[in-house]
C-alpha positions in Angstrom: 0.0 0.0 0.0 1.3 3.5 -0.9 0.7 5.4 2.4 2.5 8.5 3.6 2.6 9.6 7.2 -0.4 12.0 7.0 -2.6 9.1 5.8 -1.6 6.9 8.7 -2.5 9.5 11.3 -6.2 8.8 10.6 -5.9 5.0 10.7 -6.9 4.3 14.3 -9.2 1.5 15.1 -12.3 3.7 15.5 -11.5 5.5 12.3 -11.0 2.3 10.3 -14.5 1.2 11.4 -15.9 4.6 10.4 -14.2 4.3 7.0 -15.5 0.7 6.4 -19.1 1.7 7.4 -18.9 4.8 5.2 -17.7 2.8 2.3 -20.3 0.1 2.9 -23.1 2.7 2.9 -21.7 4.4 -0.2 -21.4 1.1 -2.0 -25.0 0.1 -1.1 -26.2 3.6 -2.2 -24.3 3.4 -5.5 -25.4 -0.2 -6.1 -29.1 1.0 -5.7 -28.4 3.9 -8.0 -26.8 1.7 -10.7 -29.8 -0.6 -10.5 -32.2 2.3 -10.8 -30.3 3.8 -13.8 -30.3 0.4 -15.5 -34.1 0.0 -14.9 -34.8 3.5 -16.2 -33.0 2.6 -19.4 -34.5 -0.9 -19.7 -31.2 -2.6 -19.1 -30.1 -5.4 -16.7 -26.9 -5.0 -14.8 -25.3 -7.8 -16.8 -26.3 -6.1 -20.0 -24.6 -2.9 -18.8 -21.5 -4.8 -18.0 -21.5 -6.5 -21.5 -22.0 -3.1 -23.2 -19.1 -1.6 -21.3 -16.8 -4.5 -22.3 -17.9 -4.2 -25.9 -17.3 -0.5 -25.9 -13.8 -1.1 -24.5 -13.1 -3.1 -27.7 -13.9 -6.7 -26.8 -15.9 -7.9 -29.8 -15.9 -11.7 -29.4 -18.0 -13.8 -27.0 -15.1 -15.6 -25.4 -13.3 -12.3 -24.7 -16.4 -10.8 -23.0 -17.2 -13.9 -21.0 -13.6 -14.0 -19.7 -13.7 -10.3 -18.7 -16.9 -10.3 -16.7 -16.8 -13.9 -15.5 -20.0 -15.1 -17.1 -20.7 -18.6 -18.3 -21.0 -18.8 -22.0 -24.6 -19.9 -21.9 -25.6 -16.9 -19.7 -23.7 -14.6 -22.1 -25.5 -16.1 -25.1 -28.9 -15.4 -23.4 -27.8 -11.8 -22.5 -26.6 -11.2 -26.1 -29.8 -12.6 -27.5 -31.9 -10.3 -25.3 -29.7 -7.3 -26.3 -30.2 -8.2 -30.0 -33.9 -8.4 -29.6 -33.8 -4.9 -27.9 -31.7 -3.7 -30.9 -28.9 -2.7 -28.6 -26.3 -4.8 -30.4 -25.8 -6.5 -33.7 -23.6 -9.3 -34.8 -21.5 -9.1 -38.0 -19.0 -11.7 -38.9 -18.9 -13.1 -35.3 -18.1 -9.6 -34.1 -20.5 -7.9 -31.7 -21.2 -4.2 -32.4 -23.2 -1.7 -30.4 -26.0 0.0 -32.3 -26.7 3.7 -32.1 -29.6 2.9 -29.7 -27.2 0.9 -27.5 -24.6 3.8 -27.5 -27.3 6.2 -26.5 -28.5 4.0 -23.6 -24.9 3.4 -22.5 -24.2 7.1 -22.5 -27.4 8.0 -20.5 -26.8 5.3 -18.0 -23.1 6.0 -17.4 -23.6 9.8 -17.2 -26.3 9.3 -14.5 -24.1 6.8 -12.6 -21.2 9.2 -12.9 -23.2 12.0 -11.4 -24.2 9.9 -8.4 -20.6 8.7 -7.8 -19.4 12.3 -7.8 -22.1 13.3 -5.3 -21.1 10.5 -3.0 -17.4 11.5 -3.2 -18.2 15.2 -2.6 -20.2 14.3 0.5 -17.4 12.1 1.9 -15.1 13.6 4.6 -11.6 14.3 3.1 -10.0 12.4 6.0 -11.8 9.3 4.9 -11.0 9.9 1.2 -7.2 9.8 1.7 -7.4 6.3 3.2 -9.9 5.2 0.7 -7.9 6.4 -2.3 -4.8 4.6 -1.0 -6.7 1.4 -0.5 -8.0 1.5 -4.0 -4.5 2.3 -5.4 -3.1 -0.8 -3.6 -5.3 -3.1 -5.8 
């Protein structure tokens, strides 16, 4: 972990518990917000994950399945549903996001991004220093 002295001043037992509780609440809040954003845009969470991986450049089923740890059968069902919603198309065994899919992805990620920023703005800066270092250690 990449900690400097100022960061370690806040790491007392009581403060660690406060950080963990704060992160847990933030995570639960963000998880609900992500679920709400997906529902508003008629997406499932797995469909969102698949869209994000396709946007990153993974165009083949096996690449996507390996990245998000889905069984190939489940991925096939997800892709079939996404095709029926006209979110993706398949061309020459390549999976491509349609314009509708790009618009849904944009709306969903923008709203999630706004919620994440709000959570981080409300978080005490003392907690953030430790949190950022914990994230950097992964």
